[in-house]
BAGU-487770 format. One record per residue (C-alpha): residue in one letter; residue number from 0; x, y, z. Coordinates in Angstrom, 2 decimals, m for minus. Layout:
% residues N
['A', NUM, [X, Y, Z]]
...
***
This chain:
% residues 580
['M', 0, [0.00, 0.00, 0.00]]
['G', 1, [2.97, 2.33, 0.44]]
['A', 2, [2.16, 5.87, 1.60]]
['A', 3, [m1.54, 5.02, 1.80]]
['A', 4, [m0.75, 2.93, 4.89]]
['E', 5, [0.69, 5.86, 6.87]]
['P', 6, [m2.28, 5.90, 9.33]]
['A', 7, [m1.23, 2.37, 10.37]]
['I', 8, [2.29, 3.46, 11.38]]
['P', 9, [1.63, 3.67, 15.17]]
['A', 10, [0.06, 0.19, 15.18]]
['L', 11, [2.87, m1.26, 13.08]]
['I', 12, [5.46, 0.19, 15.46]]
['E', 13, [3.69, m1.47, 18.39]]
['A', 14, [3.73, m4.72, 16.43]]
['L', 15, [7.52, m4.59, 16.42]]
['A', 16, [7.40, m5.85, 20.00]]
['D', 17, [5.30, m8.88, 18.99]]
['K', 18, [6.53, m12.38, 18.17]]
['K', 19, [8.81, m12.90, 15.17]]
['P', 20, [6.34, m13.58, 12.33]]
['V', 21, [4.31, m10.51, 13.28]]
['S', 22, [7.29, m8.25, 13.99]]
['K', 23, [8.96, m9.27, 10.73]]
['A', 24, [5.82, m8.42, 8.76]]
['A', 25, [5.65, m5.08, 10.56]]
['I', 26, [9.28, m4.30, 9.66]]
['N', 27, [8.61, m5.04, 5.97]]
['A', 28, [5.44, m2.95, 5.97]]
['L', 29, [7.11, 0.05, 7.64]]
['A', 30, [10.00, m0.06, 5.17]]
['R', 31, [7.58, m0.03, 2.24]]
['I', 32, [5.40, 2.80, 3.53]]
['G', 33, [8.16, 5.16, 2.53]]
['A', 34, [9.41, 8.48, 3.78]]
['G', 35, [6.34, 8.99, 5.97]]
['A', 36, [7.44, 6.19, 8.34]]
['V', 37, [11.02, 7.37, 8.82]]
['P', 38, [10.36, 10.13, 11.43]]
['A', 39, [8.25, 7.78, 13.55]]
['L', 40, [10.86, 5.05, 13.33]]
['T', 41, [13.60, 7.49, 14.33]]
['K', 42, [11.59, 8.53, 17.40]]
['C', 43, [11.68, 4.92, 18.56]]
['V', 44, [15.23, 5.65, 19.74]]
['S', 45, [13.72, 6.86, 23.01]]
['D', 46, [11.47, 3.81, 23.48]]
['E', 47, [12.59, 1.77, 26.48]]
['R', 48, [11.54, m1.54, 24.94]]
['P', 49, [14.57, m3.14, 23.23]]
['A', 50, [12.43, m4.99, 20.68]]
['I', 51, [10.94, m1.72, 19.42]]
['G', 52, [14.38, m0.17, 18.95]]
['M', 53, [15.80, m3.23, 17.18]]
['G', 54, [12.74, m3.46, 14.92]]
['A', 55, [12.95, 0.24, 14.05]]
['V', 56, [16.61, m0.16, 13.08]]
['A', 57, [15.74, m3.15, 10.87]]
['A', 58, [12.97, m1.17, 9.15]]
['L', 59, [15.23, 1.84, 8.56]]
['Y', 60, [17.88, m0.46, 7.09]]
['Q', 61, [15.33, m2.08, 4.79]]
['R', 62, [14.24, 1.38, 3.72]]
['C', 63, [17.86, 2.10, 2.71]]
['C', 64, [17.91, m1.15, 0.74]]
['L', 65, [14.70, m0.26, m1.09]]
['R', 66, [15.76, 3.30, m1.85]]
['R', 67, [19.46, 4.02, m2.06]]
['H', 68, [20.63, 7.38, m0.80]]
['D', 69, [17.59, 7.78, 1.49]]
['Q', 70, [19.29, 10.39, 3.67]]
['A', 71, [16.43, 10.53, 6.15]]
['A', 72, [16.65, 6.78, 6.84]]
['L', 73, [20.43, 7.02, 7.13]]
['A', 74, [20.03, 9.89, 9.58]]
['G', 75, [17.63, 7.72, 11.56]]
['L', 76, [20.20, 4.92, 11.81]]
['A', 77, [22.85, 7.47, 12.83]]
['E', 78, [20.50, 8.69, 15.56]]
['F', 79, [20.27, 5.16, 16.95]]
['V', 80, [24.07, 5.01, 17.00]]
['R', 81, [24.15, 8.27, 19.00]]
['K', 82, [21.28, 7.69, 21.42]]
['G', 83, [20.01, 4.13, 21.14]]
['E', 84, [20.31, 1.56, 23.90]]
['K', 85, [23.26, m0.77, 23.56]]
['G', 86, [21.62, m3.47, 21.41]]
['A', 87, [19.97, m1.03, 19.01]]
['C', 88, [23.12, 1.08, 18.83]]
['C', 89, [25.30, m1.89, 17.85]]
['F', 90, [22.66, m3.16, 15.43]]
['A', 91, [22.46, 0.26, 13.75]]
['A', 92, [26.25, 0.42, 13.42]]
['W', 93, [26.36, m3.03, 11.82]]
['E', 94, [23.61, m2.09, 9.37]]
['L', 95, [25.41, 1.13, 8.44]]
['G', 96, [28.50, m0.94, 7.76]]
['D', 97, [26.44, m3.19, 5.48]]
['I', 98, [25.23, m0.13, 3.56]]
['G', 99, [28.86, 0.75, 2.97]]
['P', 100, [30.14, 3.90, 1.24]]
['D', 101, [26.60, 5.28, 0.81]]
['A', 102, [26.47, 5.66, 4.60]]
['R', 103, [29.26, 8.26, 4.70]]
['A', 104, [26.86, 10.79, 6.28]]
['A', 105, [26.80, 8.57, 9.40]]
['V', 106, [30.59, 8.69, 9.88]]
['P', 107, [30.44, 11.51, 12.52]]
['A', 108, [27.99, 9.48, 14.63]]
['L', 109, [30.19, 6.38, 14.36]]
['I', 110, [33.29, 8.38, 15.30]]
['A', 111, [31.46, 9.61, 18.39]]
['A', 112, [30.51, 6.01, 19.24]]
['L', 113, [34.20, 5.10, 19.22]]
['N', 114, [34.46, 7.03, 22.47]]
['A', 115, [31.75, 4.94, 24.16]]
['K', 116, [32.73, 3.18, 27.35]]
['D', 117, [31.00, m0.01, 26.24]]
['E', 118, [33.35, m2.38, 24.40]]
['E', 119, [30.70, m3.78, 22.06]]
['V', 120, [29.44, m0.36, 20.98]]
['C', 121, [32.96, 0.87, 20.27]]
['S', 122, [33.85, m2.31, 18.36]]
['A', 123, [30.69, m2.14, 16.23]]
['A', 124, [31.44, 1.49, 15.36]]
['A', 125, [35.01, 0.64, 14.34]]
['Q', 126, [33.85, m2.21, 12.17]]
['A', 127, [31.29, 0.02, 10.45]]
['L', 128, [33.87, 2.73, 9.74]]
['G', 129, [36.08, 0.17, 8.06]]
['R', 130, [33.29, m1.06, 5.82]]
['I', 131, [32.05, 2.44, 4.93]]
['R', 132, [35.63, 3.45, 4.11]]
['R', 133, [34.89, 7.14, 3.66]]
['E', 134, [35.88, 10.44, 5.31]]
['A', 135, [39.39, 9.12, 5.94]]
['A', 136, [40.55, 12.55, 7.12]]
['T', 137, [38.41, 12.18, 10.27]]
['A', 138, [37.81, 8.44, 10.51]]
['V', 139, [41.47, 7.37, 10.47]]
['P', 140, [42.60, 9.65, 13.35]]
['A', 141, [39.59, 8.46, 15.38]]
['L', 142, [40.52, 4.83, 14.81]]
['I', 143, [44.13, 5.58, 15.78]]
['R', 144, [42.87, 7.08, 19.05]]
['A', 145, [40.83, 3.92, 19.63]]
['L', 146, [44.06, 1.90, 19.41]]
['K', 147, [45.12, 3.53, 22.67]]
['R', 148, [42.15, 2.09, 24.57]]
['D', 149, [42.90, m0.62, 27.14]]
['S', 150, [40.51, m3.12, 25.55]]
['S', 151, [42.19, m5.64, 23.23]]
['V', 152, [38.84, m6.22, 21.51]]
['I', 153, [38.46, m2.53, 20.63]]
['R', 154, [42.05, m2.44, 19.41]]
['M', 155, [41.53, m5.46, 17.17]]
['F', 156, [38.37, m4.09, 15.54]]
['S', 157, [40.08, m0.73, 15.03]]
['L', 158, [43.12, m2.39, 13.47]]
['D', 159, [40.93, m4.34, 11.11]]
['A', 160, [39.14, m1.14, 10.10]]
['L', 161, [42.40, 0.76, 9.55]]
['G', 162, [43.59, m1.97, 7.21]]
['T', 163, [40.59, m1.46, 4.93]]
['F', 164, [41.55, 2.20, 4.45]]
['G', 165, [44.82, 1.07, 2.88]]
['P', 166, [47.30, 3.86, 2.01]]
['M', 167, [44.85, 6.46, 3.36]]
['A', 168, [45.82, 5.25, 6.87]]
['K', 169, [49.59, 5.77, 6.58]]
['Q', 170, [49.58, 8.07, 9.60]]
['A', 171, [48.84, 4.97, 11.70]]
['I', 172, [52.21, 3.35, 10.94]]
['P', 173, [54.05, 4.61, 14.08]]
['V', 174, [51.26, 3.35, 16.34]]
['L', 175, [51.23, 0.00, 14.53]]
['N', 176, [54.95, m0.35, 15.14]]
['Q', 177, [54.33, 0.17, 18.83]]
['L', 178, [51.46, m2.33, 18.96]]
['M', 179, [53.56, m4.97, 17.22]]
['R', 180, [55.94, m4.75, 20.17]]
['E', 181, [53.56, m4.25, 23.09]]
['G', 182, [50.14, m5.61, 22.15]]
['S', 183, [48.54, m8.94, 23.00]]
['E', 184, [48.99, m11.82, 20.57]]
['G', 185, [45.75, m11.04, 18.71]]
['V', 186, [46.55, m7.33, 18.55]]
['R', 187, [50.05, m7.99, 17.22]]
['K', 188, [48.73, m10.25, 14.46]]
['L', 189, [46.16, m7.71, 13.33]]
['A', 190, [48.69, m4.87, 13.53]]
['I', 191, [50.89, m6.81, 11.11]]
['H', 192, [47.96, m7.47, 8.76]]
['A', 193, [46.90, m3.81, 8.88]]
['L', 194, [50.45, m2.77, 8.08]]
['A', 195, [50.49, m5.05, 5.03]]
['E', 196, [47.22, m3.50, 3.78]]
['I', 197, [48.39, 0.07, 4.39]]
['G', 198, [51.62, m0.59, 2.48]]
['P', 199, [54.51, 1.50, 3.84]]
['E', 200, [57.08, 2.64, 1.30]]
['D', 201, [59.87, 0.41, 2.59]]
['D', 202, [60.92, m1.67, 5.58]]
['R', 203, [62.73, 1.22, 7.27]]
['D', 204, [59.29, 2.56, 8.23]]
['V', 205, [58.44, m0.64, 10.09]]
['P', 206, [61.35, m1.72, 12.32]]
['A', 207, [59.02, m3.78, 14.49]]
['L', 208, [58.48, m6.20, 11.60]]
['F', 209, [62.08, m7.38, 11.90]]
['E', 210, [61.59, m8.04, 15.60]]
['A', 211, [58.44, m10.02, 14.75]]
['L', 212, [60.49, m12.23, 12.40]]
['K', 213, [62.26, m13.65, 15.45]]
['D', 214, [59.05, m14.41, 17.34]]
['K', 215, [58.69, m18.03, 18.43]]
['D', 216, [55.02, m17.99, 17.42]]
['T', 217, [54.66, m18.77, 13.70]]
['Q', 218, [51.32, m16.95, 13.77]]
['I', 219, [53.41, m13.80, 14.27]]
['G', 220, [56.53, m14.67, 12.26]]
['I', 221, [54.83, m15.79, 9.03]]
['P', 222, [52.48, m12.76, 8.76]]
['A', 223, [55.50, m10.52, 9.45]]
['I', 224, [57.38, m12.09, 6.53]]
['L', 225, [54.37, m11.75, 4.23]]
['A', 226, [53.92, m8.13, 5.36]]
['L', 227, [57.52, m7.46, 4.33]]
['G', 228, [56.68, m8.98, 0.97]]
['S', 229, [53.85, m6.46, 0.51]]
['L', 230, [56.17, m3.46, 0.86]]
['R', 231, [57.13, m1.47, m2.20]]
['R', 232, [60.84, m1.68, m1.39]]
['I', 233, [62.94, m3.88, 0.85]]
['S', 234, [66.30, m2.50, 1.96]]
['P', 235, [69.54, m4.51, 1.83]]
['A', 236, [69.24, m4.96, 5.60]]
['G', 237, [65.72, m6.31, 5.10]]
['V', 238, [66.90, m8.81, 2.49]]
['A', 239, [69.67, m9.95, 4.84]]
['A', 240, [67.12, m10.47, 7.61]]
['L', 241, [64.95, m12.57, 5.27]]
['V', 242, [67.93, m14.69, 4.24]]
['D', 243, [68.70, m15.28, 7.92]]
['T', 244, [65.20, m16.67, 8.47]]
['L', 245, [65.77, m19.39, 5.86]]
['A', 246, [67.35, m21.47, 8.63]]
['D', 247, [64.10, m21.48, 10.60]]
['E', 248, [62.17, m24.57, 9.54]]
['R', 249, [58.90, m23.01, 10.68]]
['I', 250, [59.02, m19.84, 8.57]]
['G', 251, [61.88, m20.37, 6.12]]
['S', 252, [59.63, m21.39, 3.22]]
['S', 253, [57.60, m18.17, 3.65]]
['A', 254, [60.81, m16.13, 3.58]]
['M', 255, [61.78, m17.90, 0.36]]
['L', 256, [58.50, m16.81, m1.29]]
['V', 257, [59.13, m13.18, m0.33]]
['L', 258, [62.73, m13.29, m1.53]]
['L', 259, [61.49, m14.41, m4.94]]
['H', 260, [59.83, m11.01, m5.38]]
['C', 261, [62.60, m8.83, m3.94]]
['D', 262, [64.12, m6.09, m6.07]]
['M', 263, [67.18, m7.69, m7.68]]
['S', 264, [68.72, m4.29, m8.40]]
['T', 265, [69.73, m3.88, m4.76]]
['G', 266, [72.62, m6.24, m5.44]]
['V', 267, [72.23, m8.04, m2.12]]
['V', 268, [69.72, m10.81, m2.88]]
['I', 269, [71.94, m13.19, m4.86]]
['P', 270, [75.05, m12.62, m2.69]]
['G', 271, [72.92, m13.22, 0.40]]
['L', 272, [71.59, m16.49, m1.00]]
['C', 273, [75.07, m17.59, m2.10]]
['K', 274, [76.30, m16.95, 1.42]]
['A', 275, [73.42, m19.10, 2.74]]
['L', 276, [74.66, m21.97, 0.54]]
['K', 277, [77.63, m22.31, 2.91]]
['D', 278, [75.54, m22.31, 6.06]]
['P', 279, [75.97, m25.37, 8.34]]
['N', 280, [72.20, m25.83, 8.41]]
['P', 281, [71.14, m28.05, 5.44]]
['V', 282, [67.58, m26.65, 5.53]]
['R', 283, [68.82, m23.10, 5.01]]
['R', 284, [71.04, m24.31, 2.17]]
['R', 285, [68.11, m26.16, 0.58]]
['L', 286, [65.76, m23.16, 0.71]]
['A', 287, [68.48, m20.91, m0.70]]
['L', 288, [68.96, m23.39, m3.55]]
['L', 289, [65.21, m23.54, m4.20]]
['T', 290, [65.04, m19.75, m4.30]]
['L', 291, [67.90, m19.61, m6.80]]
['Y', 292, [66.18, m22.33, m8.83]]
['R', 293, [63.04, m20.22, m9.08]]
['Y', 294, [65.00, m17.11, m10.02]]
['G', 295, [66.08, m18.88, m13.21]]
['P', 296, [68.26, m16.72, m15.50]]
['R', 297, [68.20, m13.87, m12.97]]
['A', 298, [70.50, m15.97, m10.77]]
['K', 299, [73.34, m16.07, m13.33]]
['S', 300, [75.81, m14.50, m10.87]]
['A', 301, [75.25, m17.51, m8.58]]
['V', 302, [76.71, m20.02, m11.06]]
['P', 303, [80.09, m20.42, m9.26]]
['A', 304, [78.34, m20.96, m5.91]]
['L', 305, [75.93, m23.47, m7.48]]
['I', 306, [78.83, m25.40, m9.07]]
['E', 307, [80.38, m25.61, m5.63]]
['A', 308, [77.03, m26.79, m4.25]]
['L', 309, [77.19, m29.82, m6.56]]
['G', 310, [79.65, m31.19, m4.01]]
['E', 311, [76.94, m31.18, m1.30]]
['K', 312, [76.72, m34.33, 0.82]]
['N', 313, [72.95, m34.06, 0.90]]
['D', 314, [71.42, m35.82, m2.14]]
['L', 315, [68.37, m33.59, m2.35]]
['N', 316, [70.45, m30.42, m2.15]]
['R', 317, [72.74, m31.66, m4.93]]
['A', 318, [69.74, m32.40, m7.10]]
['I', 319, [68.34, m28.91, m6.56]]
['A', 320, [71.74, m27.39, m7.37]]
['C', 321, [71.73, m29.29, m10.69]]
['G', 322, [68.21, m28.08, m11.41]]
['S', 323, [69.14, m24.50, m10.52]]
['L', 324, [72.03, m24.50, m12.98]]
['G', 325, [69.73, m25.86, m15.68]]
['S', 326, [67.10, m23.19, m14.96]]
['I', 327, [69.69, m20.41, m15.42]]
['G', 328, [70.00, m21.40, m19.07]]
['F', 329, [72.69, m20.07, m21.42]]
['E', 330, [74.40, m18.04, m18.68]]
['G', 331, [74.98, m21.27, m16.78]]
['K', 332, [77.18, m22.85, m19.47]]
['P', 333, [80.33, m22.71, m17.32]]
['A', 334, [78.67, m25.37, m15.18]]
['I', 335, [78.44, m27.96, m17.99]]
['P', 336, [81.55, m29.97, m16.98]]
['A', 337, [80.35, m30.20, m13.36]]
['I', 338, [76.83, m31.23, m14.46]]
['R', 339, [78.26, m33.83, m16.83]]
['N', 340, [80.25, m35.32, m13.95]]
['A', 341, [77.00, m35.58, m11.97]]
['L', 342, [75.69, m38.02, m14.60]]
['Q', 343, [77.92, m40.60, m12.87]]
['D', 344, [76.54, m39.87, m9.40]]
['P', 345, [75.44, m42.99, m7.44]]
['S', 346, [72.06, m41.37, m6.73]]
['P', 347, [69.41, m41.94, m9.49]]
['R', 348, [67.79, m38.64, m8.50]]
['I', 349, [71.06, m36.73, m9.07]]
['R', 350, [71.70, m38.47, m12.39]]
['F', 351, [68.23, m37.63, m13.67]]
['T', 352, [68.38, m33.99, m12.53]]
['A', 353, [71.85, m33.60, m14.02]]
['A', 354, [70.67, m35.07, m17.32]]
['A', 355, [67.67, m32.72, m17.42]]
['G', 356, [69.93, m29.75, m16.64]]
['L', 357, [72.45, m30.77, m19.31]]
['L', 358, [69.71, m31.04, m21.96]]
['A', 359, [68.87, m27.39, m21.30]]
['F', 360, [72.33, m26.55, m22.71]]
['E', 361, [72.94, m29.41, m25.13]]
['P', 362, [69.64, m30.93, m26.35]]
['A', 363, [71.44, m33.59, m28.40]]
['D', 364, [73.76, m34.86, m25.65]]
['E', 365, [73.51, m38.65, m25.97]]
['A', 366, [74.54, m39.44, m22.39]]
['A', 367, [71.89, m37.12, m20.96]]
['L', 368, [69.23, m38.43, m23.36]]
['A', 369, [70.03, m42.00, m22.34]]
['V', 370, [69.50, m41.19, m18.66]]
['V', 371, [66.19, m39.44, m19.34]]
['R', 372, [64.95, m42.19, m21.68]]
['G', 373, [65.81, m44.71, m18.98]]
['A', 374, [63.39, m42.88, m16.70]]
['L', 375, [60.55, m43.67, m19.14]]
['K', 376, [60.69, m47.22, m17.75]]
['E', 377, [60.50, m46.11, m14.10]]
['A', 378, [57.71, m47.54, m11.94]]
['S', 379, [56.66, m44.04, m10.91]]
['T', 380, [54.18, m42.51, m13.38]]
['F', 381, [55.15, m39.04, m12.17]]
['Q', 382, [58.81, m39.74, m12.98]]
['R', 383, [57.83, m40.94, m16.45]]
['I', 384, [55.84, m37.75, m17.07]]
['T', 385, [58.78, m35.60, m15.96]]
['A', 386, [61.05, m37.54, m18.32]]
['C', 387, [58.57, m36.96, m21.16]]
['E', 388, [58.59, m33.24, m20.51]]
['H', 389, [62.39, m33.02, m20.65]]
['L', 390, [62.58, m35.21, m23.75]]
['W', 391, [59.99, m33.11, m25.59]]
['E', 392, [61.73, m29.85, m24.70]]
['A', 393, [65.07, m31.26, m25.87]]
['Q', 394, [64.06, m33.21, m29.00]]
['H', 395, [60.45, m32.26, m29.94]]
['K', 396, [59.77, m35.84, m31.01]]
['N', 397, [56.25, m36.73, m29.99]]
['E', 398, [56.49, m40.42, m30.97]]
['E', 399, [58.56, m41.08, m27.83]]
['V', 400, [56.45, m39.19, m25.33]]
['L', 401, [52.85, m39.18, m26.61]]
['P', 402, [52.00, m42.83, m25.76]]
['V', 403, [53.46, m42.47, m22.26]]
['L', 404, [51.53, m39.27, m21.55]]
['I', 405, [48.22, m40.61, m22.88]]
['A', 406, [48.63, m43.73, m20.74]]
['A', 407, [49.28, m41.49, m17.71]]
['L', 408, [45.84, m39.90, m18.17]]
['N', 409, [44.43, m43.14, m16.69]]
['D', 410, [46.57, m43.03, m13.55]]
['K', 411, [44.69, m43.44, m10.26]]
['E', 412, [46.21, m40.22, m8.84]]
['A', 413, [44.41, m37.04, m9.93]]
['F', 414, [47.56, m34.91, m9.73]]
['V', 415, [49.47, m37.29, m12.00]]
['R', 416, [46.64, m37.21, m14.57]]
['M', 417, [46.55, m33.41, m14.58]]
['R', 418, [50.34, m33.14, m14.79]]
['A', 419, [50.25, m35.42, m17.84]]
['A', 420, [47.57, m33.16, m19.35]]
['R', 421, [49.79, m30.14, m18.74]]
['V', 422, [52.71, m31.69, m20.60]]
['L', 423, [50.36, m32.74, m23.43]]
['L', 424, [49.59, m29.05, m23.98]]
['K', 425, [53.15, m28.72, m25.31]]
['V', 426, [53.21, m31.84, m27.47]]
['D', 427, [52.13, m31.95, m31.11]]
['G', 428, [49.12, m34.20, m31.37]]
['G', 429, [48.30, m33.93, m27.68]]
['K', 430, [47.34, m30.29, m27.18]]
['E', 431, [43.59, m30.71, m27.69]]
['R', 432, [43.58, m33.82, m25.50]]
['G', 433, [45.40, m32.05, m22.66]]
['L', 434, [43.14, m28.99, m22.90]]
['S', 435, [40.03, m31.17, m22.82]]
['V', 436, [41.18, m33.15, m19.76]]
['L', 437, [41.97, m29.99, m17.75]]
['R', 438, [38.78, m28.21, m18.81]]
['D', 439, [36.60, m31.20, m17.91]]
['A', 440, [38.31, m31.49, m14.51]]
['L', 441, [37.66, m27.81, m13.73]]
['R', 442, [33.99, m28.18, m14.69]]
['G', 443, [33.45, m31.58, m13.11]]
['A', 444, [32.19, m32.63, m9.69]]
['D', 445, [35.26, m34.60, m8.60]]
['L', 446, [36.96, m32.46, m5.95]]
['N', 447, [40.35, m34.18, m6.30]]
['D', 448, [40.36, m33.56, m10.05]]
['Q', 449, [39.36, m29.92, m9.53]]
['I', 450, [42.13, m29.26, m7.02]]
['A', 451, [44.75, m30.98, m9.18]]
['A', 452, [43.61, m29.12, m12.30]]
['E', 453, [43.61, m25.79, m10.42]]
['S', 454, [47.15, m26.46, m9.27]]
['V', 455, [48.28, m27.15, m12.83]]
['V', 456, [46.49, m24.17, m14.40]]
['T', 457, [47.85, m21.69, m11.85]]
['Q', 458, [51.38, m22.79, m12.77]]
['L', 459, [50.91, m22.26, m16.51]]
['D', 460, [52.62, m19.40, m18.29]]
['P', 461, [50.44, m16.92, m20.24]]
['K', 462, [52.36, m17.97, m23.35]]
['D', 463, [51.36, m21.62, m22.90]]
['V', 464, [48.77, m23.16, m25.19]]
['G', 465, [45.30, m23.00, m23.68]]
['W', 466, [46.27, m20.61, m20.87]]
['L', 467, [43.51, m18.06, m21.42]]
['P', 468, [40.53, m20.47, m21.83]]
['L', 469, [41.69, m22.51, m18.84]]
['V', 470, [42.06, m19.38, m16.68]]
['G', 471, [38.55, m18.42, m17.75]]
['E', 472, [37.22, m21.79, m16.59]]
['L', 473, [39.09, m21.40, m13.29]]
['L', 474, [37.70, m17.92, m12.59]]
['R', 475, [34.15, m18.97, m13.49]]
['G', 476, [34.30, m21.81, m10.96]]
['K', 477, [32.88, m21.86, m7.45]]
['D', 478, [36.12, m20.71, m5.85]]
['P', 479, [38.18, m18.39, m8.08]]
['M', 480, [40.55, m17.46, m5.25]]
['R', 481, [43.52, m19.55, m6.39]]
['G', 482, [43.25, m18.30, m9.94]]
['L', 483, [43.07, m14.69, m8.84]]
['G', 484, [46.09, m15.11, m6.61]]
['A', 485, [48.08, m16.64, m9.46]]
['L', 486, [47.09, m13.82, m11.82]]
['A', 487, [48.12, m11.22, m9.26]]
['K', 488, [51.58, m12.78, m9.06]]
['L', 489, [51.91, m12.71, m12.85]]
['G', 490, [51.38, m8.95, m12.85]]
['P', 491, [51.20, m7.20, m16.25]]
['A', 492, [51.65, m10.51, m18.09]]
['A', 493, [48.10, m11.42, m17.06]]
['K', 494, [46.44, m8.53, m18.95]]
['P', 495, [44.52, m10.88, m21.29]]
['A', 496, [42.64, m12.20, m18.24]]
['V', 497, [41.38, m8.75, m17.14]]
['P', 498, [37.88, m9.27, m18.66]]
['F', 499, [37.42, m12.36, m16.47]]
['I', 500, [38.38, m10.37, m13.36]]
['V', 501, [36.07, m7.51, m14.27]]
['A', 502, [33.28, m10.07, m14.75]]
['I', 503, [33.80, m11.20, m11.16]]
['L', 504, [33.58, m7.59, m10.02]]
['E', 505, [30.29, m7.24, m11.88]]
['Q', 506, [28.63, m10.20, m10.20]]
['D', 507, [27.27, m9.77, m6.71]]
['Q', 508, [25.92, m13.13, m5.60]]
['L', 509, [28.26, m14.06, m2.78]]
['G', 510, [27.33, m13.85, 0.88]]
['P', 511, [29.48, m12.76, 3.85]]
['P', 512, [31.49, m16.03, 4.12]]
['E', 513, [32.88, m15.36, 0.64]]
['I', 514, [33.91, m11.74, 1.21]]
['R', 515, [37.57, m12.62, 0.53]]
['T', 516, [36.58, m13.73, m2.97]]
['R', 517, [35.19, m10.27, m3.66]]
['I', 518, [38.34, m8.54, m2.52]]
['A', 519, [40.53, m10.87, m4.58]]
['P', 520, [39.56, m9.44, m8.02]]
['E', 521, [40.62, m6.01, m6.82]]
['K', 522, [43.98, m7.33, m5.66]]
['A', 523, [44.54, m9.13, m8.95]]
['L', 524, [43.67, m6.04, m10.99]]
['K', 525, [45.92, m4.01, m8.73]]
['R', 526, [48.90, m6.26, m9.43]]
['I', 527, [48.20, m6.58, m13.15]]
['R', 528, [48.35, m2.76, m13.42]]
['V', 529, [46.27, m2.50, m16.53]]
['Q', 530, [48.04, 0.14, m18.65]]
['A', 531, [47.69, 1.41, m22.20]]
['P', 532, [50.66, 2.69, m24.26]]
['D', 533, [49.91, 6.27, m23.20]]
['G', 534, [50.21, 5.31, m19.52]]
['K', 535, [46.46, 5.38, m18.86]]
['P', 536, [44.24, 2.32, m18.37]]
['P', 537, [41.94, 1.18, m21.18]]
['E', 538, [38.67, 3.10, m21.09]]
['P', 539, [36.44, m0.02, m21.04]]
['V', 540, [38.06, m1.23, m17.80]]
['V', 541, [37.64, 2.15, m16.08]]
['A', 542, [34.09, 2.50, m17.38]]
['T', 543, [33.15, m0.97, m16.13]]
['I', 544, [34.50, m0.29, m12.64]]
['L', 545, [32.81, 3.14, m12.48]]
['E', 546, [29.52, 1.54, m13.48]]
['Q', 547, [30.04, m1.09, m10.78]]
['I', 548, [30.48, 1.68, m8.19]]
['R', 549, [27.36, 3.52, m9.35]]
['Q', 550, [25.00, 0.57, m9.64]]
['A', 551, [26.30, m2.17, m7.35]]
['P', 552, [23.74, m3.46, m4.86]]
['L', 553, [24.23, m2.90, m1.17]]
['E', 554, [26.63, m5.84, m0.84]]
['T', 555, [29.36, m3.40, 0.09]]
['M', 556, [32.47, m5.55, m0.17]]
['T', 557, [32.01, m5.85, m3.94]]
['R', 558, [31.84, m2.08, m4.25]]
['I', 559, [34.85, m1.58, m2.01]]
['A', 560, [36.79, m4.08, m4.13]]
['A', 561, [35.86, m2.22, m7.32]]
['E', 562, [36.73, 1.12, m5.75]]
['K', 563, [40.16, m0.07, m4.61]]
['A', 564, [40.85, m1.34, m8.13]]
['L', 565, [39.88, 2.02, m9.61]]
['E', 566, [42.07, 3.86, m7.08]]
['K', 567, [45.04, 1.82, m8.26]]
['I', 568, [44.26, 1.87, m11.99]]
['D', 569, [43.10, 5.49, m12.39]]
['P', 570, [43.35, 7.80, m9.32]]
['E', 571, [41.82, 10.73, m11.23]]
['A', 572, [38.69, 8.77, m12.06]]
['A', 573, [38.51, 7.58, m8.44]]
['A', 574, [38.65, 11.17, m7.17]]
['K', 575, [35.87, 12.20, m9.57]]
['A', 576, [33.78, 9.32, m8.25]]
['G', 577, [34.08, 10.78, m4.74]]
['I', 578, [36.26, 8.01, m3.32]]
['R', 579, [38.23, 9.55, m0.47]]
***
């Protein structure tokens, strides 16, 4: 009935105190009456009955859902934050947070609520400010003040909110450094996460992160390493500290991942890793070798140290050293004599790795080919597939490898089947078969096949056959998180996949448990750095994100994700859209 039902407003408000079916119907009716019901609902802030206040907040929120930018309804919710009893106040703050950036007019009321003595009220206000993500000039200082409260709960909610503001919260960095040293365990963890989201310029702004690296608790040490990896620059001292952590079995692998993305121009990464190759701890040596392996040709200055590492007593470390020299490519040619000697090693693993490395330099080397062909008869299907891959890359003769790979598609292990499909993508006569197997696995209902196929697709190179259609399948699946993370790591090379990411930004079907999936497209776009030749992003991408901001439903995390992407891709367009 809409406005025609205005005479029923007093009765409907009384019905808010009734049992759930009745009160729910009353909430819906009041929301649909329109602007005429808003003043009466706002007056409910002084009603002593909690059910009336909670019902009024729900009706005002529904009104905001039915009519975006209803400033009167927003003002009503803000009034409940200012004057409502505890339950209604918290409920109103949560609902304002759900409304998101459109609720920026309520920011002053939420800032005032941050000063409340009650822990729950203050926490709800902090959470809402983080989800609204507007008026940073006033909201960020208020959240920083909240960090000085005695309550760990208030501190944690405030830290979480500060993280959502990203670079707009840089003034919080000194306080975050202090909390990383003095806070409770939960506070320290969230301080590290907030720091990673805010993104300081380099590690000299965050000395407390280096102290956190030494923490016995991996829940502190690992986030600290990953936070260092999110910085724009890591100083030589920071690289040295990361290399030192390679010896720690609990966090060394995380340090290795960060080192892979360090700026090589500092001139300290490779020397630091070469130094670690002489460490007494075999784990540190192994992780240093793995890092050099993944650097590939960028690790050419490490060739002498890697040749020396071929004399390692540890079989696995020697094998990785062989693989590292092979991954360096042409620049690693001085290592050929040492690799050739490794063909006589008593360990089958070393012989095979040496042969594979030697084929990278000399594809026709008969001794190396003999070792690799011998592996085609191994009992392990995985070993046979690896041998096929090396043989194909060296000789490009599909008659040797195609039967072995096709047979491997029937292996009982899902990962082995998908690995065979990946190698088939390279082989003449097997490309369509490999593409079909991976595509069917991504679409199918078998969870093991899906996981194995996802793992294979995220390791593909954009230049590989079938990369784009397979990435499309991955991002259209139920959980695109892994694909988005892989694209973000690829950076600008992943530009062809931008339409798939934008499509995720355009959909808005996911509920609160999947919020991370909504943020992921933004992070991927951010890393891909969509750029045109003139230095500006393609107009269709900017237009799509702007349209998302204008028309997105009230599921605020999608809008925030789109806004963050626009801030990174085109700051001028973001400013015109009122994002600040």
